VEXFIMAR-782180 format. One line per 2 residues: their letters; for each residue x, y, z of N, C-alpha, C. Coordinates in Angstrom, 3 decimals, always signed. Layout:
<sites>
A	X,Y,Z,X,Y,Z,X,Y,Z | ... .
</sites>
This chain:
<sites>
MG	-65.476,-37.358,-19.833,-65.408,-35.902,-20.151,-65.117,-35.095,-18.868 | -65.791,-35.341,-17.805,-65.569,-34.755,-16.491,-64.173,-35.015,-16.000 .
VA	-63.581,-36.159,-16.270,-62.200,-36.533,-15.783,-61.255,-35.670,-16.603 | -61.462,-35.380,-17.932,-60.524,-34.664,-18.763,-60.524,-33.233,-18.291 .
MN	-61.645,-32.720,-17.770,-61.695,-31.226,-17.332,-60.895,-30.982,-16.078 | -60.972,-31.920,-15.176,-60.272,-31.709,-13.934,-58.805,-31.498,-13.960 .
PA	-58.051,-32.285,-14.818,-56.657,-31.910,-14.870,-56.357,-30.680,-15.415 | -57.121,-30.184,-16.373,-56.864,-28.843,-16.999,-57.070,-27.764,-15.935 .
TN	-58.190,-27.945,-15.121,-58.397,-27.001,-14.041,-57.344,-26.975,-12.990 | -56.872,-28.145,-12.715,-55.756,-28.246,-11.667,-54.452,-27.622,-12.188 .
TA	-54.195,-27.860,-13.486,-52.942,-27.195,-14.076,-53.082,-25.681,-14.060 | -54.204,-25.182,-14.429,-54.413,-23.759,-14.426,-54.279,-23.159,-13.020 .
EV	-54.579,-23.898,-12.020,-54.569,-23.411,-10.636,-53.042,-23.420,-10.198 | -52.241,-24.345,-10.671,-50.942,-24.544,-10.200,-49.998,-23.590,-10.826 .
RP	-50.184,-23.045,-12.110,-49.311,-22.207,-12.768,-49.174,-20.855,-12.075 | -50.249,-20.086,-11.647,-50.033,-18.875,-10.947,-49.166,-19.048,-9.724 .
RG	-49.344,-20.195,-9.037,-48.499,-20.411,-7.756,-47.091,-20.511,-8.160 | -46.775,-21.284,-9.315,-45.436,-21.460,-9.709,-44.754,-20.202,-10.192 .
RG	-45.538,-19.291,-10.816,-44.997,-18.056,-11.289,-44.728,-17.200,-10.080 | -45.547,-17.179,-9.054,-45.252,-16.382,-7.862,-43.948,-16.890,-7.134 .
RG	-43.797,-18.189,-7.027,-42.616,-18.760,-6.459,-41.282,-18.309,-7.277 | -41.481,-18.269,-8.632,-40.260,-17.866,-9.479,-39.994,-16.432,-9.290 .
RL	-40.983,-15.554,-9.209,-40.764,-14.170,-8.969,-40.030,-13.920,-7.631 | -40.519,-14.617,-6.649,-39.876,-14.459,-5.264,-38.449,-14.884,-5.280 .
QL	-38.134,-15.977,-6.027,-36.680,-16.475,-6.147,-35.931,-15.471,-6.910 | -36.380,-14.831,-7.946,-35.671,-13.799,-8.684,-35.413,-12.679,-7.870 .
IL	-36.430,-12.145,-6.985,-36.204,-10.988,-6.157,-35.185,-11.324,-5.076 | -35.162,-12.597,-4.509,-34.159,-12.925,-3.478,-32.853,-12.970,-4.105 .
LL	-32.731,-13.521,-5.400,-31.417,-13.618,-6.003,-30.796,-12.214,-6.351 | -31.685,-11.289,-6.769,-31.248,-9.925,-7.049,-30.835,-9.247,-5.688 .
AV	-31.543,-9.532,-4.708,-31.235,-8.845,-3.312,-29.894,-9.381,-2.867 | -29.639,-10.741,-3.059,-28.336,-11.217,-2.640,-27.149,-10.692,-3.490 .
VI	-27.387,-10.533,-4.819,-26.310,-9.980,-5.670,-26.141,-8.517,-5.553 | -27.215,-7.769,-5.614,-27.182,-6.307,-5.697,-27.101,-5.660,-4.262 .
GP	-27.762,-6.421,-3.289,-27.747,-5.746,-1.946,-26.404,-5.431,-1.361 | -25.402,-6.313,-1.400,-24.129,-5.930,-0.805,-23.487,-4.744,-1.555 .
MV	-23.673,-4.651,-2.834,-23.068,-3.551,-3.576,-23.768,-2.232,-3.086 | -25.025,-2.234,-2.925,-25.765,-0.960,-2.532,-25.359,-0.670,-1.086 .
LA	-25.246,-1.745,-0.175,-24.762,-1.364,+1.146,-23.441,-0.830,+1.185 | -22.444,-1.451,+0.371,-21.145,-0.987,+0.443,-20.997,+0.466,-0.100 .
SA	-21.793,+0.855,-1.139,-21.814,+2.173,-1.632,-22.361,+3.081,-0.555 | -23.461,+2.692,+0.149,-24.009,+3.559,+1.138,-23.048,+3.760,+2.284 .
MY	-22.333,+2.723,+2.704,-21.204,+2.768,+3.704,-20.131,+3.806,+3.344 | -19.727,+3.654,+2.017,-18.673,+4.579,+1.603,-18.979,+6.037,+1.503 .
YG	-20.175,+6.301,+0.943,-20.647,+7.691,+0.760,-21.230,+8.242,+2.067 | -21.837,+7.430,+2.894,-22.369,+7.866,+4.156,-21.438,+7.809,+5.311 .
RF	-20.274,+7.156,+5.101,-19.220,+7.040,+6.179,-19.791,+6.442,+7.417 | -20.537,+5.390,+7.321,-21.056,+4.667,+8.534,-20.539,+3.234,+8.483 .
WV	-20.341,+2.685,+9.690,-19.820,+1.264,+9.860,-18.459,+1.131,+9.272 | -17.605,+2.196,+9.168,-16.320,+2.104,+8.649,-15.383,+1.856,+9.821 .
PE	-14.602,+0.785,+9.796,-13.729,+0.448,+10.936,-12.712,+1.632,+11.180 | -12.406,+1.867,+12.423,-11.490,+2.910,+12.814,-10.025,+2.399,+12.805 .
GR	-9.838,+1.065,+12.914,-8.513,+0.548,+13.101,-7.759,+0.614,+11.695 | -6.506,+0.421,+11.701,-5.699,+0.296,+10.475,-4.661,-0.715,+10.722 .
SY	-4.161,-1.215,+9.589,-3.135,-2.361,+9.668,-1.764,-1.910,+9.357 | -1.490,-0.554,+9.181,-0.160,-0.198,+8.872,+0.335,+0.802,+9.939 .
HG	+1.596,+1.063,+9.990,+2.132,+1.754,+11.175,+2.698,+3.205,+10.755 | +2.978,+3.375,+9.453,+3.528,+4.734,+9.000,+2.395,+5.608,+8.579 .
SL	+2.750,+6.762,+7.981,+1.741,+7.698,+7.417,+1.485,+7.294,+5.960 | +0.230,+7.040,+5.685,-0.070,+6.606,+4.375,-0.045,+7.719,+3.375 .
IG	+0.571,+7.488,+2.161,+0.639,+8.508,+1.268,-0.380,+8.173,+0.077 | -1.482,+8.799,+0.123,-2.497,+8.410,-0.798,-2.854,+9.426,-1.811 .
NG	-1.899,+10.421,-2.074,-2.279,+11.443,-3.060,-1.487,+11.279,-4.392 | -1.023,+10.081,-4.729,-0.461,+9.783,-6.029,+1.005,+10.371,-6.224 .
QS	+1.712,+10.815,-5.092,+3.123,+11.303,-5.233,+4.010,+10.235,-5.546 | +5.051,+10.552,-6.257,+6.062,+9.625,-6.669,+7.441,+10.003,-6.057 .
RA	+8.339,+9.125,-6.134,+9.680,+9.398,-5.716,+10.243,+10.623,-6.352 | +9.931,+10.808,-7.673,+10.450,+12.010,-8.475,+9.833,+13.287,-7.775 .
DL	+8.622,+13.301,-7.293,+8.059,+14.425,-6.753,+8.705,+14.844,-5.479 | +9.409,+13.909,-4.805,+10.240,+14.256,-3.613,+11.591,+14.885,-3.933 .
GV	+11.873,+14.857,-5.296,+13.118,+15.406,-5.681,+14.283,+14.342,-5.744 | +13.825,+13.110,-5.928,+14.806,+12.024,-5.995,+14.754,+11.542,-7.460 .
QV	+15.767,+11.641,-8.152,+15.806,+11.198,-9.650,+16.438,+9.894,-9.681 | +15.701,+8.840,-10.014,+16.199,+7.464,-10.015,+16.139,+6.981,-11.456 .
GT	+17.037,+6.085,-11.858,+16.954,+5.426,-13.173,+15.744,+4.439,-13.215 | +16.114,+3.313,-13.716,+15.037,+2.195,-13.685,+15.184,+1.443,-12.380 .
ET	+14.038,+1.310,-11.637,+14.022,+0.470,-10.421,+12.733,-0.287,-10.505 | +12.760,-1.601,-10.548,+11.606,-2.355,-10.603,+11.275,-3.153,-9.369 .
RW	+11.853,-2.789,-8.250,+11.526,-3.486,-6.993,+11.032,-2.502,-5.970 | +10.518,-2.991,-4.918,+10.120,-2.220,-3.688,+11.324,-1.587,-3.120 .
QL	+11.200,-0.387,-2.593,+12.401,+0.265,-2.068,+12.188,+0.922,-0.660 | +13.110,+0.754,+0.181,+13.179,+1.388,+1.484,+14.080,+2.632,+1.274 .
LV	+13.488,+3.788,+1.179,+14.250,+4.995,+0.792,+14.326,+5.866,+2.057 | +15.593,+6.226,+2.370,+15.869,+7.176,+3.414,+16.171,+8.495,+2.798 .
TA	+15.486,+9.549,+3.257,+15.741,+10.912,+2.741,+16.365,+11.689,+3.835 | +17.461,+12.441,+3.473,+18.172,+13.329,+4.383,+18.162,+14.749,+3.792 .
PA	+17.237,+15.554,+4.185,+17.200,+16.855,+3.522,+18.213,+17.864,+4.192 | +18.864,+17.420,+5.269,+19.779,+18.416,+5.969,+21.016,+17.634,+6.461 .
GC	+21.638,+16.912,+5.505,+22.854,+16.109,+5.957,+22.395,+14.769,+6.584 | +23.360,+13.879,+6.681,+23.046,+12.527,+7.223,+23.746,+12.397,+8.500 .
AA	+23.125,+12.892,+9.596,+23.625,+12.817,+10.985,+23.298,+11.466,+11.637 | +23.378,+11.338,+12.913,+23.176,+10.082,+13.668,+21.826,+9.501,+13.377 .
DC	+20.667,+10.399,+13.399,+19.400,+9.794,+13.237,+19.130,+9.288,+11.785 | +19.735,+9.993,+10.831,+19.678,+9.563,+9.484,+20.485,+8.185,+9.298 .
RE	+21.585,+8.070,+9.927,+22.480,+6.902,+9.801,+21.729,+5.703,+10.499 | +20.964,+6.000,+11.513,+20.157,+4.871,+12.149,+19.113,+4.359,+11.162 .
LV	+18.500,+5.256,+10.395,+17.443,+4.852,+9.419,+18.120,+4.081,+8.211 | +19.282,+4.446,+7.823,+20.001,+3.784,+6.836,+20.207,+2.331,+7.303 .
YL	+20.810,+2.196,+8.532,+21.016,+0.833,+9.174,+19.736,+0.081,+9.210 | +18.662,+0.704,+9.670,+17.407,+0.156,+9.776,+16.884,-0.418,+8.433 .
AR	+16.961,+0.341,+7.396,+16.513,+0.021,+6.082,+17.236,-1.307,+5.568 | +18.490,-1.346,+5.769,+19.234,-2.550,+5.440,+18.783,-3.706,+6.230 .
QI	+18.622,-3.568,+7.551,+18.161,-4.628,+8.443,+16.736,-5.194,+8.038 | +15.882,-4.243,+7.670,+14.584,-4.647,+7.229,+14.589,-5.523,+5.963 .
QI	+15.471,-4.990,+5.048,+15.581,-5.869,+3.816,+16.079,-7.185,+4.072 | +17.043,-7.343,+4.940,+17.584,-8.601,+5.311,+16.502,-9.426,+6.030 .
GL	+15.667,-8.826,+6.875,+14.606,-9.398,+7.645,+13.509,-9.966,+6.727 | +13.453,-9.628,+5.472,+12.480,-10.188,+4.596,+12.801,-11.628,+4.225 .
GR	+13.975,-12.109,+4.486,+14.312,-13.471,+4.272,+14.255,-13.811,+2.709 | +13.519,-14.774,+2.345,+13.489,-15.199,+0.928,+12.852,-14.175,-0.016 .
EA	+12.152,-13.120,+0.639,+11.470,-12.065,-0.179,+12.466,-10.903,-0.277 | +13.669,-11.031,+0.244,+14.636,-9.880,+0.225,+14.991,-9.429,-1.196 .
SR	+15.022,-10.286,-2.182,+15.349,-9.870,-3.475,+14.241,-9.010,-4.149 | +13.075,-8.905,-3.542,+12.069,-8.035,-4.101,+12.169,-6.553,-3.646 .
AT	+13.073,-6.331,-2.691,+13.206,-4.870,-2.207,+14.693,-4.464,-2.282 | +14.893,-3.122,-2.217,+16.242,-2.595,-2.235,+16.213,-1.496,-1.044 .
HA	+17.353,-1.075,-0.720,+17.405,+0.107,+0.284,+18.276,+1.241,-0.376 | +17.921,+2.461,-0.029,+18.579,+3.529,-0.639,+18.607,+4.753,+0.142 .
LA	+19.531,+5.664,-0.090,+19.716,+6.907,+0.565,+19.725,+8.080,-0.418 | +18.862,+9.037,-0.150,+18.797,+10.280,-1.029,+19.184,+11.383,-0.083 .
AA	+20.350,+12.032,-0.356,+20.754,+13.166,+0.538,+20.915,+14.424,-0.181 | +20.510,+15.538,+0.394,+20.554,+16.850,-0.142,+21.890,+17.535,-0.080 .
EP	+22.735,+16.983,+0.856,+24.142,+17.533,+1.068,+25.097,+16.407,+0.958 | +26.353,+16.762,+0.553,+27.413,+15.733,+0.490,+27.550,+15.054,+1.793 .
LA	+27.840,+13.744,+1.815,+28.039,+12.942,+2.976,+29.449,+13.163,+3.505 | +29.653,+13.103,+4.780,+31.012,+13.169,+5.400,+31.866,+12.071,+4.836 .
AD	+33.189,+12.340,+4.726,+34.046,+11.382,+4.172,+34.125,+10.121,+4.942 | +34.116,+10.152,+6.269,+34.189,+8.963,+7.082,+32.891,+8.089,+6.886 .
YQ	+31.716,+8.816,+6.734,+30.566,+7.986,+6.525,+30.494,+7.452,+5.129 | +31.009,+8.134,+4.111,+31.107,+7.610,+2.834,+31.865,+6.235,+2.849 .
AV	+32.985,+6.201,+3.671,+33.852,+5.042,+3.671,+33.060,+3.940,+4.369 | +32.290,+4.323,+5.425,+31.485,+3.265,+6.049,+30.450,+2.650,+5.109 .
LQ	+29.869,+3.490,+4.336,+28.772,+3.009,+3.342,+29.431,+2.140,+2.295 | +30.591,+2.463,+1.813,+31.242,+1.636,+0.806,+31.659,+0.304,+1.363 .
RD	+32.119,+0.307,+2.625,+32.625,-0.886,+3.228,+31.459,-1.855,+3.697 | +30.518,-1.203,+4.439,+29.414,-2.018,+5.181,+28.096,-2.023,+4.449 .
YP	+27.826,-1.233,+3.386,+26.524,-1.182,+2.746,+26.755,-1.219,+1.196 | +27.403,-2.344,+0.717,+27.716,-2.356,-0.815,+26.428,-2.263,-1.695 .
QL	+25.263,-2.737,-1.167,+24.162,-2.746,-1.989,+23.168,-1.473,-1.877 | +23.654,-0.573,-1.038,+22.840,+0.616,-0.780,+23.007,+1.544,-2.028 .
QR	+21.797,+1.914,-2.496,+21.743,+2.831,-3.704,+21.815,+4.223,-3.151 | +22.516,+5.195,-3.869,+22.651,+6.566,-3.335,+22.176,+7.548,-4.450 .
YP	+21.370,+8.493,-4.029,+20.836,+9.431,-5.036,+21.055,+10.861,-4.501 | +21.077,+11.859,-5.285,+20.966,+13.234,-4.796,+19.503,+13.701,-4.518 .
LN	+19.317,+14.481,-3.570,+17.936,+14.961,-3.269,+17.771,+16.408,-3.428 | +16.843,+16.838,-4.244,+16.516,+18.239,-4.581,+15.777,+18.746,-3.366 .
RQ	+16.451,+19.650,-2.580,+15.861,+20.065,-1.290,+14.549,+20.907,-1.543 | +14.523,+21.760,-2.496,+13.384,+22.599,-2.834,+12.214,+21.826,-3.103 .
QY	+12.364,+20.742,-4.031,+11.240,+19.804,-4.325,+10.789,+19.108,-3.151 | +11.773,+18.582,-2.321,+11.470,+17.821,-1.154,+10.672,+18.546,-0.189 .
DQ	+10.951,+19.847,+0.071,+10.216,+20.586,+0.989,+8.798,+20.884,+0.555 | +8.629,+20.963,-0.757,+7.200,+21.169,-1.260,+6.388,+19.890,-1.138 .
AS	+7.112,+18.755,-1.430,+6.286,+17.495,-1.538,+6.091,+16.808,-0.228 | +7.031,+17.094,+0.696,+6.969,+16.332,+2.025,+6.044,+16.917,+3.012 .
EG	+5.314,+17.970,+2.645,+4.271,+18.677,+3.510,+4.903,+18.957,+4.860 | +6.058,+19.665,+4.923,+6.682,+20.126,+6.173,+7.312,+19.058,+7.008 .
AT	+7.542,+17.957,+6.418,+8.290,+16.828,+7.251,+9.692,+17.284,+7.388 | +10.150,+17.423,+8.612,+11.587,+17.771,+8.827,+12.399,+16.632,+9.287 .
GP	+13.668,+16.691,+9.158,+14.523,+15.603,+9.513,+14.523,+14.509,+8.511 | +15.339,+13.383,+8.811,+15.321,+12.268,+7.965,+14.077,+11.450,+8.049 .
HL	+13.611,+10.797,+6.971,+12.489,+9.897,+6.914,+12.861,+8.651,+6.185 | +12.105,+7.639,+6.462,+12.097,+6.357,+5.765,+10.808,+6.212,+5.042 .
WI	+10.962,+5.872,+3.682,+9.770,+5.845,+2.849,+9.724,+4.368,+2.267 | +8.545,+3.838,+2.164,+8.346,+2.688,+1.323,+7.850,+3.151,+0.023 .
VD	+8.507,+2.730,-1.101,+8.255,+3.128,-2.428,+7.911,+1.879,-3.258 | +6.830,+1.887,-4.035,+6.466,+0.713,-4.838,+7.307,+0.564,-6.113 .
PH	+7.368,-0.521,-6.789,+8.098,-0.662,-7.998,+7.819,+0.325,-9.096 | +6.705,+1.059,-9.057,+6.416,+2.006,-10.120,+6.922,+3.392,-9.746 .
GN	+7.492,+3.481,-8.480,+8.040,+4.769,-7.972,+7.102,+5.467,-7.114 | +5.914,+5.001,-6.817,+4.883,+5.609,-6.044,+5.205,+5.612,-4.537 .
LV	+5.091,+6.663,-3.844,+5.225,+6.646,-2.325,+4.104,+5.929,-1.700 | +4.357,+5.081,-0.826,+3.258,+4.291,-0.169,+3.151,+4.686,+1.330 .
LR	+4.168,+4.564,+2.072,+4.236,+4.924,+3.521,+5.386,+5.604,+3.834 | +5.291,+6.584,+4.898,+6.470,+7.410,+5.397,+6.526,+7.150,+6.978 .
YD	+7.796,+7.118,+7.372,+8.056,+6.848,+8.805,+9.096,+8.021,+9.251 | +8.890,+8.378,+10.532,+9.930,+9.322,+11.037,+11.095,+8.557,+11.599 .
NQ	+12.010,+9.240,+12.217,+13.256,+8.601,+12.719,+13.079,+7.818,+14.095 | +11.789,+7.907,+14.578,+11.508,+7.125,+15.811,+10.879,+5.854,+15.565 .
VK	+10.844,+5.462,+14.298,+10.008,+4.241,+13.951,+10.778,+2.980,+14.454 | +10.077,+2.002,+14.841,+10.643,+0.613,+15.161,+10.704,-0.163,+13.864 .
GK	+11.807,-0.841,+13.686,+12.053,-1.750,+12.599,+11.050,-2.792,+12.374 | +10.536,-3.408,+13.421,+9.561,-4.435,+13.297,+8.227,-3.896,+12.740 .
AV	+7.887,-2.661,+12.997,+6.653,-2.096,+12.382,+6.841,-1.916,+10.840 | +7.920,-1.489,+10.459,+8.180,-1.257,+9.006,+8.255,-2.665,+8.279 .
LN	+8.899,-3.593,+8.996,+9.021,-4.901,+8.341,+7.689,-5.520,+8.171 | +6.814,-5.405,+9.146,+5.436,-5.976,+9.112,+4.609,-5.342,+7.937 .
DL	+4.876,-3.988,+7.875,+4.143,-3.295,+6.769,+4.558,-3.691,+5.421 | +5.922,-3.858,+5.254,+6.491,-4.140,+3.993,+6.081,-5.608,+3.658 .
RL	+6.112,-6.620,+4.537,+5.752,-7.918,+4.388,+4.279,-8.024,+3.920 | +3.457,-7.150,+4.537,+2.042,-7.204,+4.155,+1.882,-6.689,+2.681 .
LL	+2.661,-5.547,+2.351,+2.569,-5.136,+0.894,+3.045,-6.090,-0.133 | +4.114,-6.727,+0.222,+4.742,-7.873,-0.696,+3.629,-8.961,-0.886 .
KL	+3.043,-9.260,+0.259,+1.979,-10.439,+0.205,+0.799,-10.017,-0.741 | +0.385,-8.728,-0.621,-0.714,-8.289,-1.406,-0.402,-7.926,-2.845 .
SN	+0.853,-7.721,-3.152,+1.294,-7.292,-4.433,+1.760,-8.263,-5.367 | +1.498,-8.235,-6.682,+2.046,-9.060,-7.639,+3.186,-8.373,-8.428 .
IG	+3.475,-7.099,-8.075,+4.493,-6.352,-8.787,+5.783,-6.463,-7.881 | +6.930,-6.292,-8.525,+8.146,-6.150,-7.791,+8.771,-7.466,-7.301 .
</sites>
């Protein structure tokens, strides 16, 4: 009889210890799962421990603007686009950007088919430059640019600019005419790597 009582007593003593260990494991599991989300939310709203560096070289367009908002009316385009905008004619600095856009597309190598290059000009192009484009830039897409819309949407950006546009027509990055081709190429390669569209 005494032997039968001891196991029952021992079992009763073990159970609370087992429950305590289970609760501790549950708390630790919840901390591991929920903790990072709480920390990330606190970092986002509290703006602390946010890295200062960035991995892109142009001006990020994060306000939902589209190519149409710039005053560029395009039909259907399902690829990434290197768009040169010329709000006041296409002089030497604009022509450099058009050349750069083509070279960047070529520089993509086997990814080149995922991108196009284009020129949107507010004024008619000079006849000699028209001939150059037809001869040397057969794949360059050309569009008219609505100057009034462009001035409103480009936030005071003057002179020609190079834009990276996603396949949905959204503006992603903007570069001025001083940009280096390698910087744009690196940005576009990163976007293509991260994107499943286009």
